[in-house]
C-alpha positions in Angstrom: -1.3 75.4 -51.9 -2.4 74.5 -55.1 -3.0 76.2 -58.4 -6.6 75.7 -58.1 -6.6 77.3 -54.5 -4.6 80.4 -55.9 -7.2 81.1 -58.6 -10.3 80.4 -55.6 -8.8 83.0 -53.8 -7.9 85.6 -56.4 -11.1 85.6 -58.2 -13.9 85.4 -55.2 -13.9 87.6 -51.8 -15.3 86.1 -48.7 -18.2 88.3 -47.6 -19.7 89.3 -44.0 -23.0 86.8 -45.3 -20.5 84.2 -46.4 -19.1 84.0 -42.9 -22.5 84.9 -41.2 -24.0 81.9 -43.2 -21.3 79.3 -42.5 -21.1 80.2 -38.8 -24.7 79.6 -38.3 -24.6 76.7 -40.5 -21.6 74.8 -37.3 -23.9 76.6 -34.9 -26.9 74.7 -36.3 -24.9 71.4 -36.2 -23.3 71.6 -33.1 -26.9 72.7 -31.4 -28.2 69.0 -32.8 -25.1 67.2 -31.7 -25.5 68.9 -27.9 -29.0 68.1 -27.6 -28.7 64.4 -29.4 -25.8 63.8 -26.4 -27.6 65.7 -23.7 -29.5 62.1 -22.6 -26.5 59.7 -22.8 -24.5 61.9 -20.9 -26.8 62.4 -18.0 -27.1 58.8 -17.6 -23.4 58.5 -17.6 -22.9 61.3 -14.5 -25.6 59.4 -13.0 -24.0 56.3 -13.2 -21.2 57.4 -12.1 -22.3 59.4 -8.8 -24.3 56.1 -7.6 -20.9 54.1 -8.0 -18.6 56.8 -6.7 -21.3 56.7 -3.5 -21.2 53.0 -3.4 -17.1 52.8 -3.0 -17.1 55.8 -0.5 -19.9 53.7 1.8 -17.7 50.3 1.6 -14.5 52.0 1.9 -15.8 53.7 4.9 -17.3 51.1 6.3 -14.1 48.8 6.1 -12.7 52.0 7.9 -15.0 51.8 10.7 -14.5 47.8 11.1 -10.6 48.6 11.7 -10.9 51.3 14.2 -14.1 50.0 16.3 -12.9 49.3 19.5 -14.2 46.5 21.6 -15.3 47.2 25.3 -15.2 44.3 27.2 -17.4 44.1 30.6 -16.4 41.8 33.8 -18.5 41.2 36.6 -16.7 40.6 39.8 
């Protein structure tokens, strides 16, 4: 620790009000950040879901074409 930090710790005590004020400040910043990110996160989530559905459809379609049975009907 620096000598200045030692003097600050000795001279002042941290009170409950100081802790509550700092935690309230941090909570407010996090709330603002969360609200700002919400639309972007929603758009990214929807885009990822659509991409997953498209990939699953294409892979399922390929699998179905590979396993499809061809039935040949002959008349005698």
